[in-house]
C-alpha positions in Angstrom: -4.9 -10.8 -7.8 -4.6 -10.2 -4.1 -1.1 -9.1 -3.0 0.4 -8.6 0.4 3.3 -6.2 0.2 5.6 -6.7 3.3 8.3 -4.2 4.2 10.3 -3.8 7.4 10.0 -0.1 8.2 7.0 2.2 8.3 8.7 4.8 10.5 10.9 6.2 7.8 11.0 6.7 4.0 13.7 5.5 1.7 13.9 4.1 -1.8 12.3 0.8 -0.7 9.3 2.5 0.8 8.8 4.8 -2.2 9.0 1.7 -4.5 6.3 -0.1 -2.4 4.1 2.9 -2.2 4.2 3.5 -6.0 3.8 -0.2 -6.7 0.8 -0.5 -4.4 -0.9 2.5 -6.1 -0.2 1.1 -9.6 -1.6 -2.3 -8.7 -4.7 -0.8 -7.2 -5.2 1.3 -10.3 -5.0 -1.9 -12.4 -7.8 -3.5 -10.3 -5.7 -5.7 -8.0 -6.2 -5.9 -4.2 -3.3 -4.8 -2.1 -2.4 -4.5 1.5 0.9 -3.2 2.8 2.2 -4.9 6.0 5.0 -3.1 7.8 6.8 -2.5 11.1 6.0 0.7 12.9 4.2 4.0 12.3 5.7 7.2 10.9 6.1 9.1 7.6 5.6 6.1 5.4 2.4 5.1 7.1 1.2 8.7 6.8 1.9 8.7 3.1 0.0 5.4 2.6 -3.0 6.8 4.5 -3.0 10.0 2.5 -2.9 7.9 -0.7 -5.7 5.6 0.6 -3.5 2.5 0.4 -4.6 -0.2 2.8 -2.0 -1.1 5.4 -1.4 -3.0 8.6 1.2 -2.5 11.2 3.1 -5.7 12.4 4.3 -5.1 15.9 7.9 -6.1 16.7 8.9 -6.0 13.0 12.1 -4.0 13.6 15.2 -3.3 11.5 18.0 -4.8 13.5 18.2 -8.6 14.1 16.5 -9.3 17.4 15.6 -13.0 18.0 12.8 -12.4 20.5 11.1 -9.7 18.5 11.7 -11.5 15.2 9.9 -14.5 16.6 6.9 -12.4 17.7 6.9 -10.5 14.4 6.8 -13.8 12.5 3.8 -15.0 14.5 2.0 -11.7 14.0 2.8 -11.6 10.3 1.5 -15.2 10.0 -1.8 -14.2 11.6 -2.1 -11.2 9.3 -1.3 -13.2 6.2 -3.7 -16.0 7.2 -6.5 -13.4 7.8 -5.9 -11.5 4.5 -5.3 -14.7 2.5 -3.3 -13.2 -0.4 -2.5 -15.0 -3.6 1.1 -13.8 -3.5 3.3 -12.3 -0.8 5.7 -9.7 -2.1 8.4 -9.0 0.4 10.7 -6.0 0.3 13.9 -5.2 2.4 16.1 -7.7 4.1 14.3 -8.4 7.5 10.8 -8.5 6.0 12.2 -10.6 3.2 13.5 -13.2 5.6 10.3 -13.4 7.8 7.9 -13.2 4.9 9.6 -16.1 3.1 9.3 -18.2 6.3 5.7 -17.3 6.8 4.9 -17.9 3.1 6.4 -21.4 3.3 4.3 -22.2 6.4 1.1 -20.8 4.9 1.9 -22.4 1.5 1.6 -19.1 -0.3 4.0 -18.2 -3.1 6.5 -15.5 -2.0 8.4 -13.1 -4.3 11.3 -11.3 -2.6 12.4 -7.9 -4.1 16.0 -7.1 -3.2 16.6 -3.4 -2.7 20.3 -4.0 -2.1 21.7 -7.1 -0.4 22.7 -6.7 3.2 26.0 -8.5 2.3 27.0 -6.1 -0.4 30.5 -4.6 -0.7 30.9 -1.7 1.8 28.9 -3.4 4.6 30.9 -4.4 7.7 32.4 -7.9 7.3 30.6 -9.6 10.3 27.2 -8.3 9.0 28.0 -9.4 5.5 28.8 -12.9 6.7 25.7 -13.2 8.9 23.3 -12.0 6.2 24.9 -14.1 3.5 24.4 -17.2 5.6 20.8 -16.3 6.4 20.0 -15.6 2.8 21.4 -18.9 1.7 19.1 -20.6 4.1 15.9 -18.8 3.2 16.5 -18.3 -0.6 14.9 -21.7 -1.5 11.6 -20.5 0.1 11.1 -17.8 -2.6 9.3 -18.5 -5.8 11.2 -15.6 -7.4 13.9 -13.2 -6.2 13.7 -9.8 -8.0 16.9 -7.8 -8.1 16.5 -4.1 -8.9 20.0 -4.1 -10.5 22.1 -6.5 -12.5 24.8 -5.8 -9.9 22.8 -7.4 -7.2 21.8 -10.4 -9.3 25.4 -11.1 -10.1 26.4 -10.6 -6.5 23.9 -13.2 -5.4 25.3 -15.7 -7.9 28.9 -15.0 -6.9 28.0 -15.6 -3.3 26.0 -18.7 -3.9 23.0 -17.2 -2.3 20.3 -18.4 -4.8 20.0 -20.5 -7.9 20.0 -18.7 -11.3 16.4 -20.0 -12.0 15.1 -17.9 -9.1 16.8 -14.6 -9.9 15.5 -12.0 -12.2 16.6 -8.4 -12.8 13.9 -5.7 -13.0 15.2 -2.2 -12.9 13.2 0.3 -10.8 10.7 2.5 -12.7 8.8 5.6 -11.4 5.8 7.6 -12.5 6.4 10.5 -14.8 5.6 14.2 -13.9 4.0 17.0 -15.8 6.2 19.3 -17.9 5.9 22.0 -15.2 8.2 19.9 -12.9 11.0 19.6 -15.5 14.2 21.3 -14.5 16.1 24.0 -16.5 19.7 22.8 -16.0 21.1 25.6 -18.1 19.8 28.3 -15.7 22.2 30.4 -13.7 23.3 30.5 -10.9 23.5 26.7 -10.5 22.1 24.8 -7.6 22.8 21.2 -6.8 20.4 18.9 -4.9 20.8 15.6 -3.0 17.8 13.5 -2.0 18.4 10.8 0.5 17.9 9.6 4.1 20.5 11.2 6.4 22.0 7.9 7.6 24.5 5.3 6.3 25.2 4.3 3.6 24.5 7.8 2.2 27.6 10.0 2.3 26.5 13.6 2.9 29.9 14.4 4.5 31.7 13.9 1.2 29.1 16.1 -0.6 29.5 18.9 1.9 33.3 18.9 1.7 33.1 18.8 -2.2 30.6 21.7 -2.4 32.9 23.7 0.0 35.5 23.6 -2.9 33.0 24.9 -5.5 32.1 28.5 -4.3 29.7 29.1 -7.3 27.4 26.2 -6.3 24.5 26.2 -3.9 23.1 23.0 -2.4 19.7 21.7 -1.4 19.6 18.7 0.9 16.3 16.8 1.0 15.7 14.1 3.6 15.9 13.5 7.3 17.4 10.9 9.6 19.7 10.4 12.6 22.7 12.1 11.0 20.9 15.4 10.3 22.1 17.3 13.4 25.7 16.3 12.8 25.5 17.3 9.1 24.1 20.7 10.0 27.0 21.2 12.4 29.5 20.2 9.6 27.9 22.7 7.2 28.4 25.5 9.7 32.0 24.4 10.3 32.7 24.5 6.6 31.2 28.0 6.3 28.3 26.8 4.1 25.4 28.3 6.0 24.6 30.7 3.1 24.8 28.1 0.4 23.3 24.9 1.9 19.6 24.5 2.7 18.3 21.6 4.8 14.7 20.9 3.7 14.1 17.8 5.8 11.6 15.2 4.6 9.0 16.6 2.2 6.5 15.1 -0.3 7.3 18.0 -2.7 10.7 16.6 -3.8 9.7 17.1 -7.5 9.4 20.9 -6.9 12.9 21.1 -5.4 14.4 19.0 -8.3 12.6 21.3 -10.8 14.5 24.3 -9.3 17.9 22.6 -9.4 20.5 22.4 -12.2 22.6 19.4 -11.0 21.8 16.3 -9.0 24.4 14.7 -6.7 24.3 11.4 -4.8 27.2 10.1 -2.7 26.9 6.7 -1.2 29.3 4.1 0.3 27.2 1.3 -1.3 23.9 1.2 -3.3 21.6 -1.1 -5.2 19.7 1.0 -7.8 18.7 4.4 -6.3 15.3 5.8 -7.1 16.5 9.3 -6.4 18.7 9.1 -9.5 15.7 8.1 -11.6 13.8 11.1 -10.2 16.6 13.4 -11.2 16.8 11.9 -14.7 13.0 12.3 -15.0 13.4 16.0 -14.1 16.1 16.3 -16.8 19.0 16.9 -14.5 22.6 15.8 -15.0 23.7 13.4 -12.3 27.0 13.1 -10.4 27.0 9.9 -8.4 29.4 7.5 -6.7 30.2 4.5 -8.8 28.9 1.8 -6.4 26.4 -1.0 -6.8 24.1 -0.7 -9.7 24.5 3.1 -10.2 26.3 2.7 -13.5 23.2 0.9 -14.8 21.4 4.2 -14.8 24.1 6.9 -15.1 26.0 6.8 -18.3 29.4 8.4 -17.5 30.0 11.4 -19.7 26.6 11.2 -21.3 23.9 11.6 -18.6 26.3 12.7 -15.9 29.5 11.6 -14.2 30.5 8.7 -12.0 33.1 9.2 -9.3 34.8 6.9 -6.8 33.2 6.6 -3.3 34.5 8.9 -0.6 36.6 10.9 -3.1 36.1 14.5 -2.3 38.5 15.8 -4.9 36.9 13.8 -7.7 33.4 14.8 -6.7 34.4 18.5 -6.4 36.0 18.4 -9.9 32.9 17.1 -11.6 30.6 19.5 -9.7 33.0 22.3 -10.7 32.8 21.3 -14.4 29.0 21.3 -14.4 28.8 24.5 -12.4 30.9 26.3 -15.0 29.3 24.9 -18.1 25.6 25.6 -18.6 25.7 23.9 -22.1 27.1 20.7 -20.6 24.4 20.6 -17.9 21.8 21.1 -20.6 23.1 18.3 -22.8 23.6 15.8 -20.0 20.2 16.6 -18.5 18.5 16.1 -21.8 20.2 12.8 -22.4 19.2 11.7 -18.9 15.6 12.6 -19.6 15.6 10.5 -22.8 17.1 7.6 -21.0 14.4 7.8 -18.3 11.7 7.7 -21.0 13.3 4.8 -22.8 14.1 2.6 -19.8 12.8 3.6 -16.4 9.1 4.4 -16.7 6.8 2.9 -14.1 4.5 1.0 -16.5 7.3 -1.2 -17.7 8.4 -2.0 -14.1 4.9 -2.8 -13.0 4.2 -5.1 -16.0 7.5 -7.0 -15.5 6.8 -7.4 -11.8 3.2 -8.6 -12.3 4.6 -11.2 -14.8 6.8 -12.5 -12.0 3.9 -12.7 -9.6 1.9 -14.6 -12.1 4.8 -17.0 -12.8 5.1 -17.7 -9.1 1.4 -18.6 -9.0 1.3 -20.6 -12.2 4.6 -22.5 -12.1 5.5 -23.1 -8.4 7.2 -26.5 -9.3 9.8 -24.5 -11.3 11.5 -23.8 -7.9 12.7 -27.4 -7.8 13.5 -27.9 -11.4 17.1 -29.2 -11.8 17.9 -27.2 -14.9 18.9 -23.8 -13.6 19.0 -20.9 -15.9 19.8 -17.2 -15.7 16.8 -14.9 -16.0 17.1 -11.3 -16.8 14.3 -8.8 -17.7 15.9 -6.1 -19.8 14.9 -2.5 -19.3 
């Protein structure tokens, strides 16, 4: 099968980019042809080049809505698709998902759109939610399938009337395993917490820094980069955390930092289904995360970690304090998280389920217009 993977940004790395990179590598290993098409050059393009994943930059494919650039990006994407002639277009992220579905319809190529969090989810500003909900309603019929990475997102699409049940399928993210040497020792002392995320909204590093300031026994590693980094470094100094917080920036060696940690933390204002939580569970770390989006579909409260309300410094500090003081609790929750990863979130399962949807889009395109809608869920 020849697959075009289309994503908006190539100039930064987040969960969607990691998903596309790992999916591309898995498909290539299975003998499929793959080309990633994206907007802009940067760290993501560098990682694709290092991994020998074929890619093509689509000029004018930018993150914010921009009518003139969006039109130019659509024309250039259409030319790239026509030249590559894929069997299936697999679109990722909101902007690329919109343009790729339009191009796929014009080129008469089945398009599968993977949602890494709807742009109209709770927590997004009301005008933006309204705008993207309307746009998604208009372009949804152009997709052969819409893959949601969380059941939360599938349910949200149904509640908002964005797509028909027959189009929607839930496939939880899956990631490659790592060797035993990169497994964490959560019971070790003194404890270190780690957060891995792009330093920009909707990630809430401010709440994490304020919470850690209330847990003197806990050190913190922050992995990631982005437009908010300078402000966050300033806040760490203001809170007197210079000796306890390390800013690592973007690094491909995330697994090494996770292996040295004892607790994983992720604070967000809204989410879909974060890959960073799966990476932490893979390492055998207990997870403390905000209870937003599909996070509760990976973190079992009280078993593999703790869920806390968004923007609640006191609640986050309390859970970090509990784990910081109890090595046995860290060990138990980390072990249960590792077991959950092995049972539900391995990459082979995700790739197989995704390929099944690509094949269904190829084999049964008429199902898009079938009057008998049904709910479709792939269980992890």
